[in-house]
C-alpha positions as semicolon CSV with decimal commas, in nm:
position;residue;x (nm);y (nm);z (nm)
1;M;0,195;-1,403;-0,275
2;N;0,262;-1,095;-0,061
3;A;-0,099;-0,987;-0,088
4;I;-0,220;-1,325;0,036
5;T;0,018;-1,326;0,332
6;R;-0,085;-0,968;0,420
7;I;-0,454;-1,055;0,410
8;Y;-0,441;-1,398;0,574
9;G;-0,147;-1,337;0,809
10;E;-0,001;-1,652;0,960
11;H;-0,246;-1,864;0,759
12;G;-0,111;-1,731;0,430
13;Q;0,097;-2,039;0,361
14;D;-0,207;-2,263;0,421
15;I;-0,405;-2,061;0,168
16;L;-0,124;-2,086;-0,086
17;D;-0,116;-2,464;-0,035
18;L;-0,492;-2,480;-0,092
19;L;-0,456;-2,275;-0,409
20;F;-0,213;-2,530;-0,550
21;K;-0,407;-2,835;-0,430
22;N;-0,757;-2,730;-0,534
23;P;-0,749;-2,411;-0,742
24;A;-1,104;-2,448;-0,876
25;K;-1,254;-2,406;-0,530
26;A;-0,991;-2,187;-0,366
27;I;-0,951;-1,915;-0,630
28;P;-1,310;-1,781;-0,614
29;I;-1,294;-1,763;-0,234
30;V;-0,953;-1,597;-0,225
31;L;-1,049;-1,357;-0,504
32;A;-1,365;-1,250;-0,321
33;R;-1,165;-1,193;-0,002
34;M;-0,902;-0,992;-0,190
35;R;-1,170;-0,775;-0,349
36;Q;-1,328;-0,717;-0,007
37;K;-0,994;-0,620;0,145
38;N;-0,919;-0,395;-0,152
39;L;-1,238;-0,200;-0,083
40;E;-1,152;-0,178;0,287
41;F;-0,798;-0,057;0,213
42;R;-0,922;0,203;-0,036
43;S;-1,177;0,332;0,214
44;A;-0,914;0,354;0,488
45;R;-0,673;0,531;0,251
46;N;-0,940;0,784;0,154
47;D;-1,019;0,852;0,520
48;L;-0,651;0,896;0,600
49;N;-0,600;1,124;0,298
50;K;-0,889;1,344;0,415
51;R;-0,741;1,362;0,763
52;W;-0,393;1,434;0,625
53;K;-0,538;1,718;0,415
54;E;-0,708;1,868;0,722
55;V;-0,391;1,849;0,930
56;S;-0,182;1,989;0,648
57;E;-0,421;2,281;0,598
58;M;-0,427;2,355;0,971
59;A;-0,047;2,354;0,980
60;T;-0,017;2,593;0,686
61;D;-0,293;2,834;0,797
62;G;-0,064;2,998;1,050
63;Y;0,235;3,009;0,816
64;I;0,331;3,361;0,710
65;H;0,480;3,410;0,365
66;Y;0,757;3,670;0,343
């Protein structure tokens, strides 16, 4: 339920209603959208992790160990 509201925003409740009213048609559509968003989120996370690694390495390059 949280995933649907995150993906569909203010229309999340409408999508949930459609899932209960006509699951045979709604589930394949919602599932495809969730898979698409999953790929987008993974890609964004990988990009952010790369950036975080770069920033972290730059911050520790000047650090002197005693």
